[in-house]
BALONU-237400 format. One record per residue (C-alpha): residue number from 1; chain; x, y, z. Coordinates in steps of 0.1 Angstrom, whole numbers, plus 5000, padded with zeros to 4 digits. Layout:
// BALONU-237400
(atom NUM; "A"; (X; Y; Z))
...
***
This chain:
// BALONU-237400
(atom 1; "A"; (5173; 4721; 5036))
(atom 2; "A"; (5190; 4754; 5033))
(atom 3; "A"; (5173; 4788; 5035))
(atom 4; "A"; (5176; 4792; 4996))
(atom 5; "A"; (5162; 4757; 4990))
(atom 6; "A"; (5131; 4764; 5013))
(atom 7; "A"; (5126; 4798; 4997))
(atom 8; "A"; (5127; 4783; 4962))
(atom 9; "A"; (5103; 4756; 4971))
(atom 10; "A"; (5077; 4778; 4988))
(atom 11; "A"; (5079; 4806; 4962))
(atom 12; "A"; (5076; 4782; 4933))
(atom 13; "A"; (5045; 4764; 4950))
(atom 14; "A"; (5029; 4798; 4958))
(atom 15; "A"; (5035; 4812; 4923))
(atom 16; "A"; (5021; 4779; 4908))
(atom 17; "A"; (4990; 4784; 4930))
(atom 18; "A"; (4986; 4821; 4919))
(atom 19; "A"; (4990; 4812; 4882))
(atom 20; "A"; (4965; 4782; 4886))
(atom 21; "A"; (4939; 4805; 4901))
(atom 22; "A"; (4945; 4831; 4874))
(atom 23; "A"; (4939; 4805; 4847))
(atom 24; "A"; (4909; 4790; 4865))
(atom 25; "A"; (4893; 4825; 4869))
(atom 26; "A"; (4899; 4837; 4834))
(atom 27; "A"; (4871; 4859; 4821))
(atom 28; "A"; (4856; 4867; 4787))
(atom 29; "A"; (4834; 4897; 4797))
(atom 30; "A"; (4840; 4932; 4810))
(atom 31; "A"; (4818; 4928; 4842))
(atom 32; "A"; (4841; 4899; 4852))
(atom 33; "A"; (4872; 4917; 4842))
(atom 34; "A"; (4864; 4950; 4860))
(atom 35; "A"; (4843; 4940; 4891))
(atom 36; "A"; (4845; 4901; 4891))
(atom 37; "A"; (4809; 4900; 4880))
(atom 38; "A"; (4798; 4915; 4913))
(atom 39; "A"; (4796; 4880; 4928))
(atom 40; "A"; (4824; 4878; 4954))
(atom 41; "A"; (4812; 4868; 4989))
(atom 42; "A"; (4818; 4894; 5017))
(atom 43; "A"; (4843; 4871; 5036))
(atom 44; "A"; (4863; 4864; 5005))
(atom 45; "A"; (4862; 4901; 4994))
(atom 46; "A"; (4874; 4910; 5029))
(atom 47; "A"; (4904; 4888; 5026))
(atom 48; "A"; (4911; 4900; 4991))
(atom 49; "A"; (4907; 4937; 5002))
(atom 50; "A"; (4931; 4931; 5031))
(atom 51; "A"; (4957; 4916; 5007))
(atom 52; "A"; (4951; 4944; 4982))
(atom 53; "A"; (4955; 4971; 5008))
(atom 54; "A"; (4983; 4955; 5029))
(atom 55; "A"; (5009; 4962; 5003))
(atom 56; "A"; (5047; 4956; 5003))
(atom 57; "A"; (5048; 4987; 5026))
(atom 58; "A"; (5027; 4971; 5053))
(atom 59; "A"; (5045; 4938; 5051))
(atom 60; "A"; (5081; 4947; 5042))
(atom 61; "A"; (5085; 4983; 5053))
(atom 62; "A"; (5061; 4992; 5081))
(atom 63; "A"; (5079; 4973; 5109))
(atom 64; "A"; (5111; 4987; 5096))
(atom 65; "A"; (5099; 5022; 5098))
(atom 66; "A"; (5086; 5017; 5133))
(atom 67; "A"; (5120; 5003; 5142))
(atom 68; "A"; (5138; 5034; 5129))
(atom 69; "A"; (5112; 5060; 5140))
(atom 70; "A"; (5101; 5045; 5173))
(atom 71; "A"; (5070; 5063; 5188))
(atom 72; "A"; (5067; 5085; 5157))
(atom 73; "A"; (5064; 5054; 5135))
(atom 74; "A"; (5030; 5049; 5150))
(atom 75; "A"; (5017; 5074; 5123))
(atom 76; "A"; (5016; 5045; 5098))
(atom 77; "A"; (4997; 5023; 5121))
(atom 78; "A"; (4972; 5050; 5130))
(atom 79; "A"; (4969; 5065; 5096))
(atom 80; "A"; (4965; 5034; 5075))
(atom 81; "A"; (4941; 5016; 5100))
(atom 82; "A"; (4921; 5047; 5107))
(atom 83; "A"; (4917; 5055; 5070))
(atom 84; "A"; (4904; 5021; 5063))
(atom 85; "A"; (4877; 5026; 5090))
(atom 86; "A"; (4869; 5059; 5074))
(atom 87; "A"; (4865; 5043; 5040))
(atom 88; "A"; (4844; 5014; 5053))
(atom 89; "A"; (4820; 5036; 5072))
(atom 90; "A"; (4818; 5068; 5053))
(atom 91; "A"; (4823; 5060; 5016))
(atom 92; "A"; (4823; 5023; 5006))
(atom 93; "A"; (4785; 5014; 5009))
(atom 94; "A"; (4774; 5046; 4991))
(atom 95; "A"; (4799; 5040; 4962))
(atom 96; "A"; (4786; 5004; 4959))
(atom 97; "A"; (4751; 5018; 4958))
(atom 98; "A"; (4760; 5041; 4930))
(atom 99; "A"; (4766; 5009; 4909))
(atom 100; "A"; (4795; 5018; 4887))
(atom 101; "A"; (4828; 5001; 4879))
(atom 102; "A"; (4855; 5027; 4887))
(atom 103; "A"; (4862; 5058; 4907))
(atom 104; "A"; (4867; 5080; 4876))
(atom 105; "A"; (4833; 5066; 4864))
(atom 106; "A"; (4816; 5077; 4897))
(atom 107; "A"; (4832; 5111; 4894))
(atom 108; "A"; (4824; 5115; 4857))
(atom 109; "A"; (4787; 5105; 4862))
(atom 110; "A"; (4782; 5123; 4895))
(atom 111; "A"; (4796; 5155; 4881))
(atom 112; "A"; (4780; 5150; 4847))
(atom 113; "A"; (4812; 5160; 4830))
(atom 114; "A"; (4837; 5143; 4807))
(atom 115; "A"; (4863; 5168; 4819))
(atom 116; "A"; (4858; 5156; 4854))
(atom 117; "A"; (4862; 5120; 4842))
(atom 118; "A"; (4894; 5128; 4824))
(atom 119; "A"; (4909; 5146; 4855))
(atom 120; "A"; (4899; 5116; 4876))
(atom 121; "A"; (4915; 5092; 4851))
(atom 122; "A"; (4947; 5112; 4852))
(atom 123; "A"; (4948; 5112; 4889))
(atom 124; "A"; (4940; 5075; 4891))
(atom 125; "A"; (4968; 5066; 4868))
(atom 126; "A"; (4992; 5089; 4886))
(atom 127; "A"; (4983; 5076; 4921))
(atom 128; "A"; (4983; 5040; 4911))
(atom 129; "A"; (5015; 5041; 4892))
(atom 130; "A"; (5034; 5058; 4920))
(atom 131; "A"; (5019; 5031; 4943))
(atom 132; "A"; (5028; 5003; 4920))
(atom 133; "A"; (5066; 5011; 4918))
(atom 134; "A"; (5073; 5003; 4954))
(atom 135; "A"; (5055; 4970; 4951))
(atom 136; "A"; (5077; 4961; 4922))
(atom 137; "A"; (5107; 4972; 4942))
(atom 138; "A"; (5097; 4950; 4972))
(atom 139; "A"; (5095; 4920; 4950))
(atom 140; "A"; (5129; 4927; 4936))
(atom 141; "A"; (5144; 4929; 4971))
(atom 142; "A"; (5130; 4896; 4981))
(atom 143; "A"; (5140; 4877; 4951))
(atom 144; "A"; (5175; 4892; 4949))
(atom 145; "A"; (5183; 4881; 4984))
(atom 146; "A"; (5166; 4847; 4987))
(atom 147; "A"; (5167; 4834; 4952))
(atom 148; "A"; (5201; 4846; 4942))
(atom 149; "A"; (5190; 4867; 4913))
(atom 150; "A"; (5198; 4903; 4907))
(atom 151; "A"; (5171; 4929; 4916))
(atom 152; "A"; (5163; 4936; 4879))
(atom 153; "A"; (5157; 4899; 4870))
(atom 154; "A"; (5136; 4894; 4901))
(atom 155; "A"; (5114; 4924; 4892))
(atom 156; "A"; (5109; 4913; 4856))
(atom 157; "A"; (5099; 4877; 4867))
(atom 158; "A"; (5074; 4891; 4893))
(atom 159; "A"; (5057; 4917; 4869))
(atom 160; "A"; (5053; 4890; 4843))
(atom 161; "A"; (5036; 4867; 4868))
(atom 162; "A"; (5013; 4895; 4879))
(atom 163; "A"; (5006; 4906; 4844))
(atom 164; "A"; (4995; 4870; 4834))
(atom 165; "A"; (4970; 4868; 4863))
(atom 166; "A"; (4957; 4903; 4856))
(atom 167; "A"; (4955; 4900; 4818))
(atom 168; "A"; (4938; 4866; 4819))
(atom 169; "A"; (4915; 4869; 4848))
(atom 170; "A"; (4910; 4906; 4854))
(atom 171; "A"; (4894; 4914; 4887))
(atom 172; "A"; (4879; 4879; 4891))
(atom 173; "A"; (4913; 4863; 4888))
(atom 174; "A"; (4930; 4890; 4910))
(atom 175; "A"; (4903; 4886; 4937))
(atom 176; "A"; (4907; 4849; 4942))
(atom 177; "A"; (4944; 4851; 4938))
(atom 178; "A"; (4945; 4878; 4965))
(atom 179; "A"; (4925; 4855; 4989))
(atom 180; "A"; (4953; 4829; 4985))
(atom 181; "A"; (4980; 4857; 4989))
(atom 182; "A"; (4964; 4868; 5021))
(atom 183; "A"; (4966; 4834; 5035))
(atom 184; "A"; (5003; 4832; 5026))
(atom 185; "A"; (5013; 4866; 5039))
(atom 186; "A"; (4994; 4865; 5072))
(atom 187; "A"; (5006; 4830; 5079))
(atom 188; "A"; (5042; 4840; 5073))
(atom 189; "A"; (5039; 4872; 5094))
(atom 190; "A"; (5021; 4855; 5123))
(atom 191; "A"; (5045; 4826; 5125))
(atom 192; "A"; (5075; 4850; 5125))
(atom 193; "A"; (5059; 4871; 5152))
(atom 194; "A"; (5050; 4841; 5173))
(atom 195; "A"; (5084; 4826; 5170))
(atom 196; "A"; (5101; 4859; 5179))
(atom 197; "A"; (5078; 4866; 5209))
(atom 198; "A"; (5083; 4831; 5223))
(atom 199; "A"; (5121; 4832; 5218))
(atom 200; "A"; (5126; 4866; 5234))
(atom 201; "A"; (5099; 4867; 5261))
(atom 202; "A"; (5086; 4832; 5266))
(atom 203; "A"; (5051; 4845; 5256))
(atom 204; "A"; (5040; 4832; 5222))
(atom 205; "A"; (5014; 4859; 5216))
(atom 206; "A"; (5032; 4888; 5200))
(atom 207; "A"; (5007; 4915; 5211))
(atom 208; "A"; (5008; 4903; 5247))
(atom 209; "A"; (5046; 4898; 5247))
(atom 210; "A"; (5050; 4934; 5235))
(atom 211; "A"; (5025; 4950; 5258))
(atom 212; "A"; (5034; 4932; 5290))
(atom 213; "A"; (5072; 4930; 5287))
(atom 214; "A"; (5098; 4957; 5291))
(atom 215; "A"; (5113; 4951; 5256))
(atom 216; "A"; (5104; 4986; 5243))
(atom 217; "A"; (5120; 5002; 5274))
(atom 218; "A"; (5151; 4980; 5270))
(atom 219; "A"; (5154; 4989; 5234))
(atom 220; "A"; (5150; 5026; 5242))
(atom 221; "A"; (5179; 5024; 5268))
(atom 222; "A"; (5201; 5005; 5244))
(atom 223; "A"; (5195; 5031; 5217))
(atom 224; "A"; (5204; 5059; 5241))
(atom 225; "A"; (5235; 5041; 5251))
(atom 226; "A"; (5246; 5038; 5215))
(atom 227; "A"; (5238; 5074; 5207))
(atom 228; "A"; (5205; 5069; 5189))
(atom 229; "A"; (5173; 5088; 5198))
(atom 230; "A"; (5151; 5074; 5226))
(atom 231; "A"; (5128; 5048; 5211))
(atom 232; "A"; (5097; 5053; 5232))
(atom 233; "A"; (5098; 5091; 5235))
(atom 234; "A"; (5075; 5111; 5212))
(atom 235; "A"; (5084; 5136; 5185))
(atom 236; "A"; (5121; 5125; 5183))
(atom 237; "A"; (5121; 5122; 5145))
(atom 238; "A"; (5090; 5141; 5135))
(atom 239; "A"; (5074; 5172; 5149))
(atom 240; "A"; (5040; 5171; 5166))
(atom 241; "A"; (5025; 5189; 5135))
(atom 242; "A"; (5041; 5164; 5111))
(atom 243; "A"; (5029; 5134; 5132))
(atom 244; "A"; (4993; 5149; 5130))
(atom 245; "A"; (4994; 5157; 5094))
(atom 246; "A"; (5010; 5125; 5082))
(atom 247; "A"; (4985; 5105; 5102))
(atom 248; "A"; (4956; 5124; 5087))
(atom 249; "A"; (4971; 5123; 5052))
(atom 250; "A"; (4973; 5085; 5054))
(atom 251; "A"; (4938; 5083; 5067))
(atom 252; "A"; (4921; 5103; 5040))
(atom 253; "A"; (4945; 5089; 5014))
(atom 254; "A"; (4934; 5054; 5023))
(atom 255; "A"; (4897; 5064; 5019))
(atom 256; "A"; (4906; 5078; 4985))
(atom 257; "A"; (4926; 5049; 4971))
(atom 258; "A"; (4911; 5037; 4938))
(atom 259; "A"; (4924; 5002; 4940))
(atom 260; "A"; (4908; 4997; 4974))
(atom 261; "A"; (4876; 5015; 4966))
(atom 262; "A"; (4870; 4993; 4934))
(atom 263; "A"; (4871; 4962; 4957))
(atom 264; "A"; (4837; 4973; 4971))
(atom 265; "A"; (4822; 4972; 4936))
(atom 266; "A"; (4828; 4934; 4934))
(atom 267; "A"; (4802; 4924; 4960))
(atom 268; "A"; (4764; 4918; 4952))
(atom 269; "A"; (4749; 4946; 4972))
(atom 270; "A"; (4757; 4976; 4995))
(atom 271; "A"; (4752; 4957; 5027))
(atom 272; "A"; (4778; 4932; 5015))
(atom 273; "A"; (4802; 4961; 5010))
(atom 274; "A"; (4798; 4969; 5048))
(atom 275; "A"; (4803; 4933; 5057))
(atom 276; "A"; (4834; 4928; 5035))
(atom 277; "A"; (4848; 4960; 5050))
(atom 278; "A"; (4843; 4946; 5085))
(atom 279; "A"; (4859; 4913; 5076))
(atom 280; "A"; (4888; 4932; 5059))
(atom 281; "A"; (4894; 4952; 5091))
(atom 282; "A"; (4896; 4919; 5111))
(atom 283; "A"; (4921; 4905; 5086))
(atom 284; "A"; (4941; 4937; 5085))
(atom 285; "A"; (4942; 4939; 5123))
(atom 286; "A"; (4960; 4906; 5126))
(atom 287; "A"; (4990; 4921; 5109))
(atom 288; "A"; (4988; 4956; 5122))
(atom 289; "A"; (4986; 4945; 5158))
(atom 290; "A"; (5016; 4923; 5153))
(atom 291; "A"; (5038; 4949; 5135))
(atom 292; "A"; (5048; 4969; 5166))
(atom 293; "A"; (5060; 4938; 5184))
(atom 294; "A"; (5080; 4926; 5153))
(atom 295; "A"; (5095; 4961; 5151))
(atom 296; "A"; (5107; 4962; 5186))
(atom 297; "A"; (5120; 4925; 5186))
(atom 298; "A"; (5137; 4930; 5153))
(atom 299; "A"; (5155; 4962; 5162))
(atom 300; "A"; (5167; 4948; 5195))
(atom 301; "A"; (5181; 4917; 5178))
(atom 302; "A"; (5199; 4938; 5152))
(atom 303; "A"; (5215; 4960; 5177))
(atom 304; "A"; (5226; 4932; 5200))
(atom 305; "A"; (5239; 4912; 5171))
(atom 306; "A"; (5259; 4939; 5153))
(atom 307; "A"; (5268; 4967; 5177))
(atom 308; "A"; (5303; 4967; 5193))
(atom 309; "A"; (5312; 4934; 5178))
(atom 310; "A"; (5345; 4926; 5159))
(atom 311; "A"; (5337; 4935; 5122))
(atom 312; "A"; (5355; 4904; 5109))
(atom 313; "A"; (5334; 4882; 5132))
(atom 314; "A"; (5302; 4899; 5120))
(atom 315; "A"; (5312; 4894; 5084))
(atom 316; "A"; (5314; 4856; 5090))
(atom 317; "A"; (5276; 4855; 5097))
(atom 318; "A"; (5259; 4840; 5068))
(atom 319; "A"; (5230; 4864; 5066))
(atom 320; "A"; (5252; 4894; 5069))
(atom 321; "A"; (5272; 4881; 5039))
(atom 322; "A"; (5242; 4876; 5017))
(atom 323; "A"; (5226; 4909; 5026))
(atom 324; "A"; (5258; 4928; 5020))
(atom 325; "A"; (5259; 4912; 4985))
(atom 326; "A"; (5225; 4929; 4978))
(atom 327; "A"; (5239; 4963; 4987))
(atom 328; "A"; (5211; 4968; 5012))
(atom 329; "A"; (5234; 4962; 5042))
(atom 330; "A"; (5268; 4980; 5044))
(atom 331; "A"; (5296; 4976; 5070))
(atom 332; "A"; (5325; 5001; 5071))
(atom 333; "A"; (5352; 5003; 5097))
(atom 334; "A"; (5357; 5040; 5096))
(atom 335; "A"; (5381; 5044; 5125))
(atom 336; "A"; (5400; 5012; 5117))
(atom 337; "A"; (5396; 4998; 5152))
(atom 338; "A"; (5382; 4965; 5140))
(atom 339; "A"; (5350; 4970; 5161))
(atom 340; "A"; (5316; 4977; 5145))
(atom 341; "A"; (5301; 5009; 5157))
(atom 342; "A"; (5263; 5015; 5156))
(atom 343; "A"; (5254; 5051; 5164))
(atom 344; "A"; (5229; 5078; 5158))
(atom 345; "A"; (5258; 5100; 5148))
(atom 346; "A"; (5264; 5095; 5110))
(atom 347; "A"; (5301; 5104; 5114))
(atom 348; "A"; (5305; 5075; 5139))
(atom 349; "A"; (5280; 5050; 5126))
(atom 350; "A"; (5296; 5021; 5106))
(atom 351; "A"; (5265; 5001; 5098))
(atom 352; "A"; (5240; 5012; 5070))
(atom 353; "A"; (5208; 4992; 5070))
(atom 354; "A"; (5181; 4998; 5044))
(atom 355; "A"; (5149; 4999; 5065))
(atom 356; "A"; (5131; 4978; 5038))
(atom 357; "A"; (5151; 4947; 5049))
(atom 358; "A"; (5143; 4948; 5086))
(atom 359; "A"; (5113; 4923; 5084))
(atom 360; "A"; (5129; 4901; 5057))
(atom 361; "A"; (5162; 4897; 5076))
(atom 362; "A"; (5145; 4892; 5110))
(atom 363; "A"; (5141; 4854; 5109))
(atom 364; "A"; (5177; 4849; 5101))
(atom 365; "A"; (5189; 4874; 5127))
(atom 366; "A"; (5168; 4856; 5153))
(atom 367; "A"; (5182; 4822; 5140))
(atom 368; "A"; (5148; 4809; 5132))
(atom 369; "A"; (5143; 4778; 5111))
(atom 370; "A"; (5151; 4781; 5073))
(atom 371; "A"; (5114; 4771; 5067))
(atom 372; "A"; (5103; 4803; 5085))
(atom 373; "A"; (5128; 4823; 5066))
(atom 374; "A"; (5114; 4810; 5032))
(atom 375; "A"; (5079; 4815; 5043))
(atom 376; "A"; (5085; 4851; 5053))
(atom 377; "A"; (5101; 4858; 5019))
(atom 378; "A"; (5070; 4842; 5001))
(atom 379; "A"; (5047; 4864; 5023))
(atom 380; "A"; (5066; 4895; 5012))
(atom 381; "A"; (5061; 4885; 4976))
(atom 382; "A"; (5024; 4878; 4982))
(atom 383; "A"; (5019; 4912; 4998))
(atom 384; "A"; (5036; 4931; 4970))
(atom 385; "A"; (5021; 4911; 4941))
(atom 386; "A"; (4985; 4914; 4955))
(atom 387; "A"; (4986; 4951; 4956))
(atom 388; "A"; (5004; 4954; 4923))
(atom 389; "A"; (4976; 4934; 4906))
(atom 390; "A"; (4949; 4956; 4921))
(atom 391; "A"; (4967; 4987; 4909))
(atom 392; "A"; (4970; 4973; 4874))
(atom 393; "A"; (4933; 4968; 4872))
(atom 394; "A"; (4927; 5004; 4882))
(atom 395; "A"; (4950; 5018; 4855))
(atom 396; "A"; (4936; 4993; 4829))
(atom 397; "A"; (4900; 5002; 4837))
(atom 398; "A"; (4908; 5039; 4838))
(atom 399; "A"; (4922; 5039; 4803))
(atom 400; "A"; (4900; 5012; 4786))
(atom 401; "A"; (4867; 5017; 4803))
(atom 402; "A"; (4867; 5054; 4814))
(atom 403; "A"; (4886; 5068; 4785))
(atom 404; "A"; (4883; 5045; 4755))
(atom 405; "A"; (4848; 5030; 4760))
(atom 406; "A"; (4831; 5061; 4775))
(atom 407; "A"; (4847; 5088; 4754))
(atom 408; "A"; (4864; 5074; 4723))
(atom 409; "A"; (4844; 5045; 4712))
(atom 410; "A"; (4811; 5040; 4732))
(atom 411; "A"; (4800; 5012; 4708))
(atom 412; "A"; (4831; 4991; 4713))
(atom 413; "A"; (4825; 4953; 4715))
(atom 414; "A"; (4832; 4933; 4746))
(atom 415; "A"; (4862; 4917; 4728))
(atom 416; "A"; (4877; 4951; 4719))
(atom 417; "A"; (4872; 4965; 4754))
(atom 418; "A"; (4889; 4934; 4769))
(atom 419; "A"; (4917; 4937; 4745))
(atom 420; "A"; (4924; 4973; 4752))
(atom 421; "A"; (4924; 4966; 4790))
(atom 422; "A"; (4948; 4937; 4786))
(atom 423; "A"; (4972; 4957; 4764))
(atom 424; "A"; (4972; 4985; 4789))
(atom 425; "A"; (4981; 4961; 4818))
(atom 426; "A"; (5011; 4948; 4797))
(atom 427; "A"; (5023; 4982; 4789))
(atom 428; "A"; (5020; 4994; 4825))
(atom 429; "A"; (5041; 4965; 4839))
(atom 430; "A"; (5068; 4972; 4813))
(atom 431; "A"; (5069; 5008; 4823))
(atom 432; "A"; (5068; 5001; 4861))
(atom 433; "A"; (5098; 4977; 4861))
(atom 434; "A"; (5126; 5002; 4854))
(atom 435; "A"; (5112; 5025; 4882))
(atom 436; "A"; (5113; 4995; 4905))
(atom 437; "A"; (5148; 4987; 4895))
(atom 438; "A"; (5160; 5023; 4903))
(atom 439; "A"; (5134; 5036; 4928))
(atom 440; "A"; (5133; 5074; 4936))
(atom 441; "A"; (5127; 5065; 4974))
(atom 442; "A"; (5124; 5036; 4998))
(atom 443; "A"; (5091; 5016; 4997))
(atom 444; "A"; (5071; 5032; 5025))
(atom 445; "A"; (5080; 5067; 5015))
(atom 446; "A"; (5068; 5061; 4980))
(atom 447; "A"; (5036; 5046; 4993))
(atom 448; "A"; (5031; 5076; 5016))
(atom 449; "A"; (5034; 5099; 4985))
(atom 450; "A"; (5007; 5079; 4967))
(atom 451; "A"; (4985; 5083; 4997))
(atom 452; "A"; (4991; 5121; 4997))
(atom 453; "A"; (4980; 5123; 4961))
(atom 454; "A"; (4949; 5103; 4967))
(atom 455; "A"; (4941; 5124; 4997))
(atom 456; "A"; (4943; 5157; 4978))
(atom 457; "A"; (4924; 5146; 4947))
(atom 458; "A"; (4899; 5118; 4952))
(atom 459; "A"; (4888; 5120; 4988))
(atom 460; "A"; (4873; 5155; 4986))
(atom 461; "A"; (4856; 5147; 4952))
(atom 462; "A"; (4841; 5115; 4966))
(atom 463; "A"; (4830; 5128; 4999))
(atom 464; "A"; (4814; 5160; 4985))
(atom 465; "A"; (4799; 5139; 4957))
(atom 466; "A"; (4781; 5117; 4982))
(atom 467; "A"; (4771; 5142; 5009))
(atom 468; "A"; (4768; 5176; 4992))
(atom 469; "A"; (4740; 5177; 4966))
(atom 470; "A"; (4750; 5213; 4957))
(atom 471; "A"; (4785; 5203; 4946))
(atom 472; "A"; (4788; 5207; 4908))
(atom 473; "A"; (4811; 5199; 4880))
(atom 474; "A"; (4830; 5232; 4881))
(atom 475; "A"; (4838; 5229; 4918))
(atom 476; "A"; (4849; 5193; 4916))
(atom 477; "A"; (4872; 5197; 4886))
(atom 478; "A"; (4888; 5229; 4901))
(atom 479; "A"; (4893; 5212; 4935))
(atom 480; "A"; (4909; 5181; 4921))
(atom 481; "A"; (4932; 5201; 4898))
(atom 482; "A"; (4944; 5223; 4926))
(atom 483; "A"; (4949; 5194; 4950))
(atom 484; "A"; (4968; 5173; 4925))
(atom 485; "A"; (4990; 5201; 4912))
(atom 486; "A"; (4998; 5215; 4946))
(atom 487; "A"; (5006; 5182; 4963))
(atom 488; "A"; (5026; 5167; 4934))
(atom 489; "A"; (5046; 5200; 4931))
(atom 490; "A"; (5054; 5201; 4969))
(atom 491; "A"; (5064; 5164; 4970))
(atom 492; "A"; (5087; 5165; 4939))
(atom 493; "A"; (5102; 5199; 4950))
(atom 494; "A"; (5110; 5189; 4986))
(atom 495; "A"; (5120; 5154; 4979))
(atom 496; "A"; (5139; 5155; 4947))
(atom 497; "A"; (5147; 5191; 4938))
(atom 498; "A"; (5163; 5203; 4971))
(atom 499; "A"; (5134; 5226; 4982))
(atom 500; "A"; (5131; 5231; 5019))
(atom 501; "A"; (5099; 5221; 5037))
(atom 502; "A"; (5088; 5257; 5033))
(atom 503; "A"; (5052; 5253; 5046))
(atom 504; "A"; (5056; 5253; 5084))
(atom 505; "A"; (5082; 5225; 5081))
(atom 506; "A"; (5056; 5200; 5068))
(atom 507; "A"; (5073; 5170; 5052))
(atom 508; "A"; (5063; 5156; 5018))
(atom 509; "A"; (5045; 5127; 5035))
(atom 510; "A"; (5022; 5150; 5053))
(atom 511; "A"; (5015; 5176; 5027))
(atom 512; "A"; (4985; 5156; 5013))
(atom 513; "A"; (4964; 5170; 5042))
(atom 514; "A"; (4970; 5205; 5031))
(atom 515; "A"; (4962; 5196; 4995))
(atom 516; "A"; (4930; 5180; 5006))
(atom 517; "A"; (4920; 5212; 5025))
(atom 518; "A"; (4928; 5233; 4994))
(atom 519; "A"; (4907; 5210; 4973))
(atom 520; "A"; (4878; 5212; 4997))
(atom 521; "A"; (4879; 5250; 4999))
(atom 522; "A"; (4883; 5256; 4962))
(atom 523; "A"; (4855; 5231; 4954))
(atom 524; "A"; (4831; 5246; 4979))
(atom 525; "A"; (4837; 5282; 4969))
(atom 526; "A"; (4835; 5276; 4931))
(atom 527; "A"; (4804; 5254; 4933))
(atom 528; "A"; (4786; 5281; 4952))
(atom 529; "A"; (4797; 5307; 4927))
(atom 530; "A"; (4784; 5287; 4897))
(atom 531; "A"; (4751; 5272; 4888))
(atom 532; "A"; (4739; 5242; 4908))
(atom 533; "A"; (4740; 5207; 4893))
(atom 534; "A"; (4710; 5195; 4872))
(atom 535; "A"; (4679; 5184; 4893))
(atom 536; "A"; (4683; 5148; 4883))
(atom 537; "A"; (4719; 5148; 4897))
(atom 538; "A"; (4707; 5162; 4930))
(atom 539; "A"; (4680; 5135; 4932))
(atom 540; "A"; (4707; 5109; 4924))
(atom 541; "A"; (4728; 5122; 4953))
(atom 542; "A"; (4698; 5117; 4976))
(atom 543; "A"; (4692; 5083; 4962))
(atom 544; "A"; (4728; 5071; 4969))
(atom 545; "A"; (4723; 5076; 5006))
(atom 546; "A"; (4689; 5057; 5008))
(atom 547; "A"; (4693; 5021; 5018))
(atom 548; "A"; (4663; 5009; 4998))
(atom 549; "A"; (4672; 4991; 4966))
(atom 550; "A"; (4709; 4987; 4977))
(atom 551; "A"; (4712; 4955; 4957))
(atom 552; "A"; (4711; 4975; 4925))
(atom 553; "A"; (4724; 5008; 4912))
(atom 554; "A"; (4713; 5042; 4923))
(atom 555; "A"; (4712; 5051; 4886))
(atom 556; "A"; (4685; 5025; 4881))
(atom 557; "A"; (4660; 5040; 4906))
***
């Protein structure tokens, strides 16, 4: 069977599985729609959380970023993994103990303010929508290459499948679909990593093949020879300050992501939140320890396959022809010598590779079997779709539960609340599709922006809401507004309006840390200059941190 035939087969089977699970897990009550009825076992929730969190950026883009950035690309590994540990240990059990459905609901009730709730809803929608766009884009890339459809068609097909699962089953349907998607994506990634490691080093364990071979050094030497920056040397693409700030932004951004936090509301009790966090870390670690090996092996294969080869010979390669058709790989004989030059000098370089295709193209570059190529494509779809579904639930719950039910129509029936949530999901996917077709940045960069916004808005409000009984409504609202406006303005200005990185050369990906610090300072100062929260709220904060009664809600004690 051809690559396309295998891909069609695997994708159709996996989509049928996802749709079947979505139909089986359909819900008729809001508890099932928002938090899966709080009945998800810790192991299953760990797998679902891993799939939810390991988005298209982790699967499709991360190894590509490490390939291009070398040592500096480790910021994504350290930031995303470290942030998950921070969330699991510092926030998740306490949020589950609080016993609400959403992050805006926690903020609204903890800060006894509808204004705080509205600000949190706006931030949740903003962060989640920015994060959803690259997932949609990742799906379009996969389908355009392997299924022979244009990016726009691929995106519309994918968003409709995701919308069906989310609309019908809510969090319950999404949870069990994400368990299946995790199995698909991790199987694909590990099989690819094992095949590459065995092919290039004779050691089938990617982590060991990467650690105990000289491949990174060989790649570094090859890059220097071609005029690229040294692969293993630090701070070649990012300053030391930016490496630190991007890592920290990704860490605290992870700990503030609404679609990851909401997963910890789906387990029966607070101790299950800790266990599911531990399982998720194990499941995440399987991919994250494999990614550096895949990055090195992929980049080495690309350079040795394309660099200094006759351009007409290269254009006869099947995968080159098909990726050129997508526009994500471009070959141009600038000097007319018929030889393809790959160089770190843009004036000399004749190969343009979208970093989002590094992982997807790797099985074909390495001449692995068509089955593995199709499986890797299906894994990319699973990674992007699982995160997109989680983000849809965040946006739907923010609008239907936190705005409509809590503020506009508190007496709304279950049927009305579910209808509003489902309509919101449909509208969001319709709005996200055009942005995915014409994205404002590559996948991992967009994801980094979403993490920056989460870091500068939610993380301080949640952290102080749990551990500072003196933090009040005025401080929380002011801090979130300052963090959101500052970070969004800096990102938009420096990325799209031509502004220089005017704050110490900090890039848009790392500015979330500064926004977080501004949020913390403003929140602390204003809270101390205004009246303390009501006595019952201060007792509630103490109750959140007490293990006793963790199976229920702190508000019930």
